[in-house]
N, C-alpha and C positions, 0 to 999 in steps of 0.2 A: 345464709347470712352467718358470718363469723363475728364474734365479739370477744375481744381480749383486753383485759385491763391490767396494766403493769405500771406500778409507781405513778399513778395519776394520769397516765396516758392511755387512751383507748385506741385500739386498732379495729376497724370495721372492714369487712370484706364481703363480697357477694360472688357466688360462683354459679356456673351453669355446667353441670357434669364435672369434668376435670379442668375446665377453663375458668380462670379468675377474671371476673368482669371488671371489678374495681376494688381498690382499697383506699381507706382514709385513716390517717392518724389524727386524733383529736386530743388536744390538751385540756386539762381541767376535770376529767373524770365524768362518770355517768350522772352525778348530781348536778354538775354544771349544765349538762345536756338537758336534763329534766327541767331545770329552772328556765332555760331558754325556750324550750318547747312550751312550757306553761305560759310564759309571757307572750310568745308569738300567737298561740291559739286562744289566749284568754281563758284558760282552763285551770282548775286547781292543781297544785304541785303533785298531790297524791295521784291524780288522774294521769298526769304526764309520766310519772314513774311507772304506772301500770302499762302505759303504751310502749314504754321502752323495755319492759321486762321480757326476758327470753327464757323459755323452759327448755333446757338442754336434755331433758329426759324424754322428750317427744321425738319420735322418728321423723326425719325430714321427708317432705313430699317427693315422690319420684320425679326425676328429671324428665323434661319434655323433649 
């Protein structure tokens, strides 16, 4: 999973090996995404932020 935030726009992508499976550009930033996730799942905003958090220091899982 790729996550890139530039000037309030988020780009999300998913890959399998060297093949890009999909990309999405989302306006509003990560906070807007967290707010929407919290509303849709009826969970606290802090929990939604945790679900969206990405630790880039962890090595990716090997490709299948």
